[in-house]
DSSP file (Angstrom, degrees, kcal/mol; ACC not computed):
  #  RESIDUE AA STRUCTURE BP1 BP2  ACC     N-H-->O    O-->H-N    N-H-->O    O-->H-N    TCO  KAPPA ALPHA  PHI   PSI    X-CA   Y-CA   Z-CA
    1    1 A M              0   0    0      0, 0.0     2,-0.4     0, 0.0    46,-0.2   0.000 360.0 360.0 360.0 138.9   32.8  -21.3  -75.6
    2    2 A K  E     -A   46   0A   0     44,-2.6    44,-2.7     2,-0.0     2,-0.5  -0.951 360.0-151.1-121.0 142.4   34.8  -18.3  -74.5
    3    3 A K  E     -A   45   0A   0     -2,-0.4    69,-2.6    42,-0.2     2,-0.3  -0.971  25.6-179.5-112.3 123.6   38.5  -17.8  -74.8
    4    4 A L  E     -AB  44  71A   0     40,-3.1    40,-2.6    -2,-0.5     2,-0.5  -0.871  24.1-149.9-125.5 154.4   40.0  -15.5  -72.1
    5    5 A K  E     -AB  43  70A   0     65,-3.0    65,-2.7    -2,-0.3     2,-0.5  -0.992  15.2-162.0-121.9 123.3   43.3  -14.1  -71.1
    6    6 A L  E     -AB  42  69A   0     36,-2.9    36,-2.1    -2,-0.5     2,-0.6  -0.911   9.1-149.2-105.8 128.3   43.9  -13.4  -67.4
    7    7 A N  E     -AB  41  68A   0     61,-2.4    60,-3.2    -2,-0.5    61,-1.1  -0.875  24.2-163.2 -94.1 122.4   46.7  -11.0  -66.3
    8    8 A I  E     - B   0  66A   0     32,-2.9     2,-0.4    -2,-0.6     3,-0.4  -0.897  12.1-148.2-119.7 135.1   47.9  -12.3  -63.0
    9    9 A L  E    S+ B   0  65A   0     56,-3.5    56,-1.8    -2,-0.4    31,-0.0  -0.816  76.0  33.9 -98.7 135.6   50.0  -10.6  -60.3
   10   10 A G  S    S+     0   0    0     -2,-0.4     2,-0.3     1,-0.3    -1,-0.2   0.360  70.1 135.9 109.6  -4.4   52.4  -12.5  -58.1
   11   11 A M        +     0   0    0     -3,-0.4    -1,-0.3     1,-0.1     3,-0.1  -0.617  13.7 160.0 -77.8 132.6   53.7  -15.3  -60.3
   12   12 A H        +     0   0    0     -2,-0.3     2,-0.3     1,-0.2    -1,-0.1   0.552  58.0   8.9-124.5 -17.5   57.5  -15.8  -60.0
   13   13 A C  S  > S-     0   0    0      1,-0.1     4,-1.6    23,-0.0     3,-0.3  -0.910  82.4 -85.9-155.8 177.4   58.2  -19.3  -61.2
   14   14 A A  H  > S+     0   0    0     -2,-0.3     4,-2.2     1,-0.2     5,-0.2   0.833 121.9  59.9 -63.0 -32.8   56.9  -22.4  -63.0
   15   15 A S  H  > S+     0   0    0      1,-0.2     4,-2.3     2,-0.2    -1,-0.2   0.889 102.7  52.1 -63.6 -38.8   55.6  -23.7  -59.7
   16   16 A C  H  > S+     0   0    0     -3,-0.3     4,-2.3     1,-0.2    -1,-0.2   0.929 108.9  50.6 -60.1 -45.2   53.4  -20.6  -59.3
   17   17 A A  H  X S+     0   0    0     -4,-1.6     4,-2.4     1,-0.2    -2,-0.2   0.899 109.5  50.2 -61.2 -41.8   52.0  -21.3  -62.8
   18   18 A V  H  X S+     0   0    0     -4,-2.2     4,-2.5     1,-0.2    -1,-0.2   0.911 109.8  50.9 -63.7 -42.9   51.3  -24.9  -61.9
   19   19 A N  H  X S+     0   0    0     -4,-2.3     4,-2.1     2,-0.2    -2,-0.2   0.900 111.5  47.2 -62.1 -41.1   49.5  -23.9  -58.8
   20   20 A I  H  X S+     0   0    0     -4,-2.3     4,-2.5     2,-0.2     5,-0.2   0.908 110.8  52.2 -67.0 -41.8   47.3  -21.4  -60.7
   21   21 A E  H  X S+     0   0    0     -4,-2.4     4,-2.0     1,-0.2    -2,-0.2   0.923 109.9  48.8 -59.6 -45.1   46.6  -24.0  -63.4
   22   22 A K  H  X S+     0   0    0     -4,-2.5     4,-0.8     1,-0.2    -1,-0.2   0.906 111.6  49.6 -61.9 -42.1   45.4  -26.5  -60.7
   23   23 A A  H >< S+     0   0    0     -4,-2.1     3,-0.6     1,-0.2     4,-0.3   0.905 111.9  47.4 -64.8 -41.7   43.2  -23.9  -59.0
   24   24 A L  H >< S+     0   0    0     -4,-2.5     3,-1.3     1,-0.2    -1,-0.2   0.818 103.0  62.6 -71.7 -30.0   41.6  -22.8  -62.3
   25   25 A K  H 3< S+     0   0    0     -4,-2.0    -1,-0.2     1,-0.3    -2,-0.2   0.776  96.3  61.2 -64.2 -24.8   40.9  -26.5  -63.3
   26   26 A K  T << S+     0   0    0     -4,-0.8     2,-0.5    -3,-0.6    -1,-0.3   0.637  80.3  99.8 -76.9 -14.3   38.7  -26.8  -60.3
   27   27 A V  S X  S-     0   0    0     -3,-1.3     3,-1.9    -4,-0.3     2,-0.1  -0.625  84.8-117.1 -76.0 122.8   36.4  -24.1  -61.6
   28   28 A K  T 3  S+     0   0    0     -2,-0.5     3,-0.1     1,-0.2    -2,-0.1  -0.393  98.1  26.7 -63.8 128.6   33.4  -25.8  -63.1
   29   29 A G  T 3  S+     0   0    0      1,-0.4    18,-2.3    -2,-0.1     2,-0.5   0.269  83.4 127.0 102.8 -10.2   33.2  -25.1  -66.9
   30   30 A V  E <   +C   46   0A   0     -3,-1.9    -1,-0.4    16,-0.2    16,-0.2  -0.715  29.0 172.7 -81.3 125.1   36.9  -24.4  -67.4
   31   31 A N  E     +     0   0A   0     14,-3.0     2,-0.4    -2,-0.5    15,-0.2   0.876  57.5  16.6-101.3 -50.3   38.0  -26.6  -70.3
   32   32 A E  E     -C   45   0A   0     13,-1.5    13,-2.2     2,-0.0     2,-0.4  -0.969  60.8-175.0-131.7 144.2   41.6  -25.7  -71.3
   33   33 A I  E     +C   44   0A   0     -2,-0.4     2,-0.4    11,-0.2    11,-0.2  -1.000  11.0 177.8-140.5 139.2   44.3  -23.8  -69.5
   34   34 A S  E     -C   43   0A   0      9,-2.0     9,-3.2    -2,-0.4     2,-0.4  -0.950  13.5-171.9-137.9 119.5   47.7  -22.6  -70.3
   35   35 A V  E     -C   42   0A   0     -2,-0.4     2,-0.5     7,-0.2     7,-0.2  -0.936   4.7-164.9-117.4 133.9   49.6  -20.5  -67.7
   36   36 A S  E  >> -C   41   0A   0      5,-2.8     5,-1.3    -2,-0.4     4,-1.1  -0.968  13.8-168.4-121.4 119.9   52.9  -18.7  -68.3
   37   37 A A  T  45S+     0   0    0     -2,-0.5    -1,-0.1     1,-0.2   -23,-0.1   0.762  90.3  61.3 -72.3 -25.2   55.1  -17.4  -65.4
   38   38 A L  T  45S+     0   0    0      1,-0.2    -1,-0.2     3,-0.1   -24,-0.0   0.884 118.3  25.6 -68.9 -38.3   57.2  -15.5  -67.9
   39   39 A T  T  45S-     0   0    0      2,-0.2    -1,-0.2    -3,-0.0    -2,-0.2   0.515  99.8-128.7-102.6  -7.1   54.3  -13.4  -69.2
   40   40 A N  T  <5 +     0   0    0     -4,-1.1   -32,-2.9     1,-0.2     2,-0.3   0.868  67.6 125.0  59.1  38.9   52.2  -13.6  -66.0
   41   41 A K  E   < -AC   7  36A   0     -5,-1.3    -5,-2.8   -34,-0.2     2,-0.4  -0.934  49.1-156.8-129.8 151.2   49.2  -14.6  -68.1
   42   42 A A  E     -AC   6  35A   0    -36,-2.1   -36,-2.9    -2,-0.3     2,-0.5  -0.997   9.0-155.6-124.2 131.3   46.7  -17.5  -68.2
   43   43 A F  E     -AC   5  34A   0     -9,-3.2    -9,-2.0    -2,-0.4     2,-0.4  -0.935  22.1-178.8-107.7 125.2   44.9  -18.4  -71.4
   44   44 A I  E     -AC   4  33A   0    -40,-2.6   -40,-3.1    -2,-0.5     2,-0.5  -0.957  25.8-156.3-132.2 140.2   41.6  -20.2  -70.7
   45   45 A T  E     +AC   3  32A   0    -13,-2.2   -14,-3.0    -2,-0.4   -13,-1.5  -0.979  31.8 171.0-111.3 125.7   38.8  -21.8  -72.7
   46   46 A T  E     -AC   2  30A   0    -44,-2.7   -44,-2.6    -2,-0.5   -16,-0.2  -0.845  37.5-100.9-131.0 163.8   35.6  -21.9  -70.8
   47   47 A D    >   -     0   0    0    -18,-2.3     3,-1.3    -2,-0.3   -16,-0.0  -0.413  44.9-107.8 -70.8 161.7   31.9  -22.7  -71.2
   48   48 A N  T 3  S+     0   0    0      1,-0.2    -1,-0.1    -2,-0.1   -19,-0.0   0.662 114.7  69.6 -67.5 -14.2   29.7  -19.6  -71.4
   49   49 A S  T 3  S+     0   0    0    -20,-0.1     2,-0.3     2,-0.1    -1,-0.2   0.663  73.6 103.0 -79.2 -16.3   28.4  -20.3  -67.9
   50   50 A V    <   -     0   0    0     -3,-1.3     2,-0.3   -21,-0.2   -21,-0.1  -0.503  62.0-147.7 -74.8 131.0   31.8  -19.5  -66.1
   51   51 A K    >>  -     0   0    0     -2,-0.3     4,-1.3     1,-0.1     3,-0.7  -0.738  17.7-126.5 -98.6 147.0   31.8  -16.1  -64.5
   52   52 A E  H 3> S+     0   0    0     -2,-0.3     4,-2.6     1,-0.2     5,-0.2   0.882 109.4  59.6 -55.6 -40.5   34.9  -13.9  -64.2
   53   53 A E  H 3> S+     0   0    0      1,-0.2     4,-2.5     2,-0.2    -1,-0.2   0.842 100.1  55.7 -61.2 -34.4   34.4  -13.7  -60.4
   54   54 A E  H <> S+     0   0    0     -3,-0.7     4,-2.0     2,-0.2    -1,-0.2   0.915 110.8  44.1 -64.2 -42.4   34.7  -17.4  -60.0
   55   55 A M  H  X S+     0   0    0     -4,-1.3     4,-2.0     2,-0.2    -2,-0.2   0.913 113.5  50.5 -69.3 -42.4   38.1  -17.5  -61.7
   56   56 A K  H  X S+     0   0    0     -4,-2.6     4,-2.6     1,-0.2    -2,-0.2   0.901 111.0  49.6 -61.1 -41.3   39.3  -14.4  -59.8
   57   57 A K  H  X S+     0   0    0     -4,-2.5     4,-2.3    -5,-0.2    -1,-0.2   0.905 108.4  52.4 -65.7 -42.0   38.2  -16.1  -56.5
   58   58 A A  H  < S+     0   0    0     -4,-2.0     4,-0.4     1,-0.2    -1,-0.2   0.898 114.0  43.5 -60.9 -40.8   40.0  -19.4  -57.4
   59   59 A V  H ><>S+     0   0    0     -4,-2.0     5,-1.8     1,-0.2     3,-1.1   0.904 113.4  50.9 -71.3 -42.4   43.2  -17.5  -58.1
   60   60 A A  H ><5S+     0   0    0     -4,-2.6     3,-1.8     1,-0.2    -2,-0.2   0.851  99.8  65.2 -64.3 -34.5   42.9  -15.2  -55.0
   61   61 A N  T 3<5S+     0   0    0     -4,-2.3    -1,-0.2     1,-0.3    -2,-0.2   0.706 104.3  45.7 -64.0 -19.3   42.3  -18.2  -52.7
   62   62 A I  T < 5S-     0   0    0     -3,-1.1    -1,-0.3    -4,-0.4    -2,-0.2   0.276 128.9 -91.8-108.4  10.8   45.9  -19.4  -53.5
   63   63 A G  T < 5S+     0   0    0     -3,-1.8     2,-0.2     1,-0.3    -3,-0.2   0.611  88.7 105.9  99.7  13.3   47.5  -16.0  -53.0
   64   64 A Y      < -     0   0    0     -5,-1.8     2,-0.4    -8,-0.1    -1,-0.3  -0.724  56.0-133.5-117.8 170.9   47.6  -14.4  -56.4
   65   65 A K  E     -B    9   0A   0    -56,-1.8   -56,-3.5    -2,-0.2     2,-0.7  -0.989   7.1-138.5-131.3 132.1   45.6  -11.6  -57.9
   66   66 A V  E     -B    8   0A   0     -2,-0.4   -58,-0.3   -58,-0.2     3,-0.1  -0.787  17.6-173.7 -84.7 116.4   43.9  -11.4  -61.3
   67   67 A L  E     -     0   0A   0    -60,-3.2     2,-0.3    -2,-0.7    -1,-0.2   0.860  65.0  -8.8 -79.9 -37.5   44.6   -7.8  -62.6
   68   68 A S  E     -B    7   0A   0    -61,-1.1   -61,-2.4     2,-0.0     2,-0.4  -0.994  52.0-143.8-158.8 156.4   42.4   -8.1  -65.7
   69   69 A V  E     +B    6   0A   0     -2,-0.3     2,-0.3   -63,-0.2   -63,-0.2  -0.994  27.9 176.1-124.7 123.5   40.3  -10.5  -67.8
   70   70 A E  E     -B    5   0A   0    -65,-2.7   -65,-3.0    -2,-0.4     2,-0.4  -0.889  37.3-103.0-126.0 155.2   40.3  -10.0  -71.5
   71   71 A T  E      B    4   0A   0     -2,-0.3   -67,-0.3   -67,-0.2   -69,-0.0  -0.644 360.0 360.0 -74.1 130.3   38.8  -11.8  -74.5
   72   72 A A              0   0    0    -69,-2.6   -68,-0.2    -2,-0.4    -1,-0.1   0.444 360.0 360.0 -94.3 360.0   41.6  -13.7  -76.2
């Protein structure tokens, strides 16, 4: 299991956070997600099989950008 923090560009409201959460839930291997529009961050617990690029692509596909991925 990995715990990650994603810094995301483009979130403006709670609806944005919900959309990002839904997109990340579709990535196979993502277990838990908490997204905050106030801090522009997503905290994620994943299986070791999940690649950063998969999460970045899921977020980009709905119009946002992952600026960085850090170990939480």
